[in-house]
C-alpha positions in Angstrom: -0.1 -0.1 -0.4 1.2 3.5 0.7 2.9 5.6 3.1 0.5 7.4 5.6 2.5 10.4 8.0 0.1 11.3 10.9 0.9 13.8 13.8 -1.0 15.3 16.5 -0.5 18.8 17.9 2.6 18.8 20.0 1.3 19.5 23.5 2.1 22.5 25.9 3.8 21.7 29.0 3.0 24.2 31.4 0.4 21.7 33.0 -0.9 18.2 33.2 -2.1 16.5 29.9 -6.0 16.4 30.7 -9.1 14.9 28.5 -8.8 17.6 25.6 -5.3 16.3 24.8 -7.0 12.2 25.2 -9.8 13.5 22.4 -7.1 14.2 19.8 -4.7 12.1 20.5 -6.8 8.7 21.0 -8.5 9.7 17.6 -5.2 10.1 15.8 -3.7 6.6 17.4 -7.0 5.1 16.3 -6.8 6.6 12.5 -3.1 5.4 12.4 -4.1 1.9 13.8 -6.4 1.9 10.6 -4.1 2.8 8.4 -1.5 -0.5 9.4 -4.6 -2.9 9.4 -4.7 -2.0 5.6 -1.4 -2.2 5.0 0.3 1.3 5.0 3.7 2.0 5.6 2.5 4.4 9.1 4.6 7.2 11.1 2.5 8.1 14.1 4.0 11.3 15.7 2.9 13.5 18.8 5.3 14.5 21.6 5.8 18.2 23.5 6.1 21.7 23.4 8.6 23.0 25.4 10.0 26.6 25.1 8.1 30.1 25.4 6.9 32.4 28.1 4.4 30.2 29.6 6.6 27.4 30.4 9.4 29.6 32.0 6.4 31.2 34.0 4.9 27.6 34.9 8.3 26.1 36.0 8.8 29.5 38.3 5.9 28.9 39.7 6.3 25.6 41.1 10.5 26.7 42.0 11.8 24.9 39.1 14.2 25.3 35.9 12.6 25.5 32.6 14.0 22.5 31.5 13.3 20.4 34.5 9.8 21.7 34.5 9.9 20.4 31.0 11.4 16.8 31.8 8.6 16.7 34.4 5.9 17.5 32.4 6.8 15.7 29.3 7.1 12.5 31.2 3.3 12.7 32.2 1.8 13.3 28.5 4.1 10.0 27.8 2.6 7.9 30.9 -1.1 9.5 29.7 -0.7 8.0 26.3 0.9 4.7 27.4 -1.6 4.5 29.9 -4.9 4.8 26.6 -2.3 2.5 24.7 -1.2 5.2 22.1 1.3 3.5 19.5 2.9 6.5 18.2 6.2 5.7 16.3 8.0 9.1 17.3 7.7 11.6 20.7 9.4 14.6 19.7 10.2 17.3 22.2 11.1 20.5 21.0 14.0 20.8 23.7 16.2 18.1 21.2 18.8 18.8 19.9 17.3 17.4 16.7 14.9 20.2 16.8 16.8 22.9 17.4 19.2 21.9 14.4 15.8 21.6 11.9 14.4 25.0 13.4 17.6 26.9 12.3 18.1 25.4 9.2 14.2 25.6 8.0 13.9 29.3 9.6 17.7 30.2 8.1 16.6 29.2 4.3 13.4 31.6 5.3 15.8 34.4 6.2 18.2 33.6 3.3 14.9 33.9 0.9 14.2 37.2 1.9 11.1 37.0 4.0 12.6 37.8 7.8 13.0 41.1 8.2 14.2 43.1 11.7 11.3 45.6 13.4 10.9 47.0 16.9 7.2 45.1 17.5 4.9 47.4 19.9 1.8 45.5 21.0 -0.6 43.3 23.0 0.2 40.0 24.1 -1.2 36.8 25.9 1.4 35.0 27.7 -0.7 31.9 27.7 -1.8 32.0 23.9 2.3 32.7 23.1 0.3 35.0 20.3 -0.3 38.9 19.7 -3.6 40.7 19.3 -4.9 43.9 18.4 -7.1 46.3 20.4 -10.2 45.3 17.6 -9.2 41.5 18.6 -9.9 41.8 22.2 -13.3 41.1 24.3 -13.2 43.6 27.2 -10.1 44.7 26.9 -8.7 40.8 27.8 -7.7 38.0 25.6 -10.3 36.5 23.1 -9.1 32.9 24.1 -8.2 32.8 27.5 -10.7 36.2 28.8 -7.0 37.3 31.2 -5.5 40.4 31.0 -2.9 40.6 27.9 0.4 43.0 28.0 1.8 45.4 26.2 4.8 44.6 24.8 7.7 46.7 23.1 11.0 44.8 21.5 13.0 44.2 18.7 11.6 41.6 16.8 12.5 39.8 13.4 9.4 39.1 11.5 7.7 37.0 9.1 6.6 38.7 6.0 3.4 36.8 6.0 1.4 39.7 4.0 3.4 38.5 1.3 2.0 35.0 1.0 -1.8 36.3 0.6 -2.2 35.3 -2.8 0.1 32.2 -3.1 -2.1 30.7 0.1 -5.4 31.3 -1.9 -4.1 30.0 -5.0 -2.8 27.0 -3.0 -6.0 26.5 -1.6 -7.7 26.5 -5.0 -5.8 24.0 -6.2 -5.6 21.8 -3.1 -9.4 22.0 -2.3 -9.0 19.3 0.5 -5.6 20.3 2.3 -7.9 21.6 5.1 -11.2 19.8 6.4 -13.7 20.1 7.4 -15.0 22.8 4.8 -16.1 25.0 7.5 -12.7 25.1 8.5 -11.2 25.5 5.3 -13.6 28.6 4.7 -12.7 29.7 8.3 -9.1 29.7 6.9 -9.4 31.5 3.8 -12.1 34.3 5.5 -8.1 34.7 7.5 -6.2 34.9 4.6 -8.8 37.0 2.2 -8.9 39.7 5.3 -5.8 40.4 5.1 -2.5 39.4 6.1 0.2 41.0 8.3 3.9 40.7 9.1 4.4 38.4 12.1 7.1 38.5 15.2 9.2 35.2 15.0 11.6 36.2 17.8 12.2 37.4 21.8 15.0 39.4 22.9 13.1 39.6 26.3 13.0 35.8 26.7 15.9 33.0 26.7 13.9 30.2 27.0 13.9 29.0 23.2 16.1 28.3 20.0 18.8 30.6 19.4 18.6 32.6 16.4 21.4 31.6 14.3 22.4 34.7 12.6 21.4 37.1 15.8 22.4 35.8 18.8 20.2 38.1 21.1 17.4 36.8 19.6 15.3 33.3 20.6 12.5 31.9 17.8 9.2 32.8 19.1 7.2 29.5 20.4 4.9 29.1 17.3 7.6 29.1 14.7 9.6 27.0 16.8 6.9 24.2 17.8 5.1 24.1 14.2 8.6 22.9 12.5 8.5 19.8 14.4 6.8 17.8 12.2 9.3 18.0 9.5 11.9 17.9 12.2 10.9 14.4 12.7 10.9 12.9 9.5 14.7 14.4 9.0 14.6 18.1 7.7 17.9 19.3 7.0 19.4 15.7 8.3 17.8 13.0 5.9 16.6 14.2 3.0 15.9 11.4 0.9 13.7 10.0 4.1 12.0 13.5 4.4 11.5 14.0 0.7 9.4 10.0 1.5 7.0 11.0 4.1 6.9 15.1 3.8 4.3 14.4 1.3 2.1 12.2 3.0 1.9 14.3 6.4 -1.8 14.4 7.9 -1.8 17.1 10.5 -4.8 16.5 13.2 -5.3 19.6 15.3 -8.4 21.1 17.5 -10.4 24.5 16.1 -7.8 26.6 18.9 -5.1 26.3 16.8 -6.5 26.4 13.3 -4.8 30.2 12.0 -1.1 28.6 12.8 -1.6 25.7 11.1 -3.9 26.5 8.3 -2.3 29.9 7.4 1.3 30.5 9.3 2.6 27.4 8.5 1.8 26.9 4.7 3.2 29.9 4.1 6.4 29.3 6.1 6.5 26.0 4.2 6.5 28.0 0.7 8.8 30.4 2.1 11.9 27.5 3.2 10.8 26.0 -0.2 8.8 23.0 1.2 5.3 21.8 -0.5 2.6 22.6 2.3 1.2 19.6 4.6 -0.9 17.2 2.1 -3.9 17.6 4.8 -4.9 19.4 7.8 -7.9 18.4 9.5 -9.4 20.4 12.2 -11.5 19.5 14.7 -14.0 20.7 17.4 -13.9 20.9 21.4 -15.5 18.2 24.1 -17.8 20.6 26.1 -19.6 19.9 29.7 -23.2 20.1 29.1 -25.4 20.9 31.6 -25.1 17.6 33.6 -23.0 17.1 36.5 -20.6 14.9 36.9 -20.8 12.0 39.1 -20.0 12.1 43.0 -17.1 9.5 42.3 -15.4 11.7 39.5 -15.8 14.8 41.9 -14.2 13.6 44.9 -11.3 12.7 42.8 -11.3 16.0 41.5 -11.6 17.3 44.8 -13.5 20.6 43.7 -17.2 21.1 42.9 -19.8 20.6 39.8 -19.5 24.1 39.0 -16.1 24.5 38.7 -15.3 21.3 36.9 -13.8 22.0 33.3 -13.1 19.5 30.9 -9.2 20.2 31.5 -9.5 19.4 35.0 -10.0 15.9 34.2 -7.0 13.6 33.7 -7.6 10.8 30.9 -6.5 8.7 33.9 -9.6 9.3 36.4 -12.0 7.7 33.4 -9.9 5.1 32.8 -9.5 4.3 36.3 -13.5 3.6 36.6 -14.2 2.4 32.9 -11.1 0.4 32.1 -9.2 2.1 28.6 -10.7 0.4 25.7 -14.3 1.6 27.2 -12.8 5.1 27.1 -11.0 5.0 23.3 -14.3 3.8 22.3 -16.5 6.7 23.8 -14.1 9.6 22.3 -14.1 7.7 18.9 -17.4 8.1 18.6 -18.5 11.7 18.8 -18.1 13.2 15.4 -14.8 15.1 14.7 -15.6 17.6 13.3 -18.1 19.7 15.5 -17.8 20.4 19.1 -19.1 17.7 21.2 -21.0 17.2 24.5 -19.3 15.6 27.2 -20.8 14.2 30.8 -20.2 10.6 32.7 -23.7 9.8 32.2 -23.0 9.9 28.6 -19.8 7.6 29.2 -22.3 5.1 31.9 -25.0 4.8 29.0 -23.2 4.3 25.8 -20.9 1.8 28.0 -24.4 0.2 28.9 -26.2 0.5 25.4 -23.1 -0.3 23.2 -20.6 -2.3 25.1 -22.3 -4.3 27.4 -25.7 -4.9 25.6 -24.8 -5.5 22.0 -20.9 -6.8 22.1 -20.6 -8.2 24.8 -23.3 -9.8 24.8 -23.0 -11.3 21.4 -19.4 -12.3 22.6 -21.3 -14.2 25.5 -24.1 -15.7 24.1 -22.6 -17.1 21.4 -19.8 -18.7 23.8 -22.5 -19.7 25.8 -24.3 -21.3 22.7 -21.7 -22.8 21.3 -20.2 -24.5 24.1 -24.3 -25.6 25.0 -25.2 -26.7 21.5 -21.7 -27.9 19.9 -19.3 -28.7 22.9 -17.5 -25.2 22.3 -16.2 -26.3 19.2 -16.8 -23.2 17.1 -18.7 -24.7 13.8 -17.8 -22.9 10.4 -20.0 -20.4 8.9 -22.6 -20.5 6.0 -21.7 -19.4 2.7 -24.7 -18.0 2.1 -25.4 -16.4 5.0 -27.5 -13.0 5.3 -24.5 -11.8 7.6 -22.0 -12.3 4.9 -23.4 -9.4 3.0 -24.1 -7.5 6.2 -20.7 -7.7 7.1 -19.4 -6.7 3.3 -21.2 -3.3 3.5 -20.2 -3.0 7.2 -16.2 -3.7 6.0 -17.0 -0.9 3.2 -18.6 1.9 5.4 -16.1 1.6 7.9 -13.3 2.1 5.3 -14.8 5.0 4.0 -15.4 6.8 7.2 -11.9 5.9 8.2 -10.4 7.4 5.1 -12.1 10.8 6.0 -11.1 10.7 9.2 -14.9 10.2 10.4 -14.0 7.0 13.4 -17.6 7.7 14.9 -19.1 6.4 11.2 -16.7 4.0 11.5 -17.9 2.8 14.3 -21.6 3.1 13.6 -20.9 0.5 10.5 -19.4 -1.9 12.9 -22.0 -1.8 15.8 -24.5 -2.4 12.8 -22.8 -5.4 11.7 -23.1 -6.4 16.0 -27.2 -5.8 15.5 -27.1 -7.9 12.3 -25.3 -10.6 14.3 -27.6 -10.5 17.4 -30.6 -10.0 15.2 -30.1 -13.4 13.9 -29.4 -15.1 17.1 -33.2 -13.6 18.2 -34.8 -14.7 15.3 -33.3 -18.3 14.7 -33.0 -19.3 18.7 -30.3 -21.6 18.3 -30.6 -22.1 22.1 -34.0 -23.9 21.6 -33.1 -26.3 19.5 -31.4 -29.6 18.8 -27.9 -29.4 17.3 -27.2 -30.0 13.9 -26.2 -28.5 10.4 -29.2 -25.6 10.9 -27.7 -24.8 14.1 -24.3 -24.9 12.9 -25.2 -22.5 10.5 -26.2 -20.0 12.4 -23.4 -20.5 15.1 -21.1 -20.3 12.8 -22.1 -17.0 10.7 -22.5 -15.3 14.1 -18.9 -16.5 14.7 -17.4 -15.1 11.2 -19.6 -12.1 12.0 -17.8 -11.3 15.3 -14.4 -12.3 14.0 -14.9 -9.9 10.9 -16.0 -7.3 13.4 -13.0 -7.8 15.7 -11.0 -6.5 13.0 -13.3 -3.6 12.4 -13.3 -2.4 16.1 -9.2 -3.1 16.5 -8.3 0.2 15.8 -10.8 1.4 18.4 -10.1 -1.1 21.0 -7.6 -2.6 20.4 -6.8 -4.9 23.9 -10.9 -5.9 23.2 -9.7 -7.2 20.1 -7.4 -9.6 21.4 -9.5 -10.6 24.1 -12.2 -11.4 21.9 -9.5 -13.0 18.9 -8.8 -15.3 21.4 -11.9 -16.2 23.0 -13.3 -17.1 19.5 -10.6 -19.7 19.2 -7.8 -17.4 16.8 -4.3 -17.5 16.7 -2.1 -15.2 16.5 -3.6 -11.1 16.6 -5.7 -9.2 14.7 -2.7 -6.7 14.7 -1.6 -9.3 12.4 -4.1 -9.3 9.7 -4.7 -7.0 6.6 -7.6 -5.9 5.3 -9.8 -5.8 2.7 -8.6 -9.5 2.6 -8.7 -10.5 5.9 -12.2 -9.2 6.2 -13.5 -11.3 3.4 -16.5 -13.7 4.3 -15.4 -17.4 5.1 -12.4 -16.6 7.2 -13.6 -18.3 10.4 -12.4 -21.8 10.2 -14.4 -23.5 12.5 -13.3 -26.3 14.8 -11.8 -24.1 16.8 -12.2 -24.1 21.0 -14.4 -20.7 22.2 -14.2 -20.6 25.1 -16.7 -18.1 27.9 -14.5 -15.9 30.2 -15.7 -13.4 32.2 -18.3 -10.7 31.2 -16.5 -8.2 29.0 -18.4 -5.4 29.9 -20.5 -5.6 33.0 -23.4 -3.0 33.0 -22.6 0.1 35.1 -25.4 1.1 37.2 -23.7 4.6 38.6 
């Protein structure tokens, strides 16, 4: 197949990882796992952004130097991603020597190409955003993103001539209509460009915690310009040009909407200025939001906060995985559409867990094991060639393949659960537990086992450990990770004659 290079944002180390970070990262991980499943050569990148004023301030607040604080907080992200079974291929930190070298090489080319000039910046700066604003952009005199006061700044800076790329960016968007998705976010980026661009500051003299500017030692690169370059650092920019040429044309960025401007306007222009093609695809997703419902008392006790104070950024992923398990939380995060904002609540997790996992997938696994045990002596029969589930399975595989390709894990899960529903419906309609053992019962149970085998493949990017468990329970050797689609999802792959074991309930119903 082909190559597929997928990135998450690199997360800022001013604080610990939270559920918003997990939402992006789990979706990216599932997409990467799907592409491995279909045989692509995948490179999945995540990491941490460790420079800038925010990090320096957070370190000072905790009585630490910036590097020690970055080391500690970056390790917490690694721990969180290991806890969520994130299968990254590379974890980049912007304090690494390889990244310093790439930043200096990349922006050195931009400087040599005449798109960087020195000037004096005077304006309003938000430390939390690491971004500058005009008076008109403020809301009540505060940062429009965080609602916090801004700082008046005046210092000598180097500026990137972003305004010289208005026409080139519009031409790029015209020539690559799918480069930024979904269409609403593409239109938002176009609106920013058409509204007029201006030169933007890319260095600081009042801060030392950053990548030094190679042609002027009094400056360090402003955090966003340093951070964006991480994506191309990781594939060997400036060091391994052959590797970079292989991977960069197939890069896909998955980002949240708060950093749309940086990735869909600034970053493509920076690439153009350095003589590099802009990224192939940028997918922009919305936020997880808490609705009007309160969280459970258990979670609130763990957070040690009152309900009206809880924010999505307070919730560590481990709080939820301790309650529900890793795969159920992964599944829940993947069931919300990736483009728009989505409401999040503890009650919503319980409801989806019970409906989708306990009542549907878990029930199918348990029911099949029980009936195969009572009617077939615990040995799974082969599927019927002409089973009505064959068409349902083919439709699910087709729909899931389309959904994963367009960054729609929620639709892929819906297609998979459609096949689960079809298998449960066949069992309900035929009631093999009421029949005497024989060819008809074998055909029904074998077909349901084959449908479950295909379900296991389709669900494996979302719930990898669950998929491995089901695979073993129906007697299959190896692991679903070793299979390749579409070939291994063709009807008839369950050979029959395998031992089917019951095991403990996979998803005991929740009452809270």
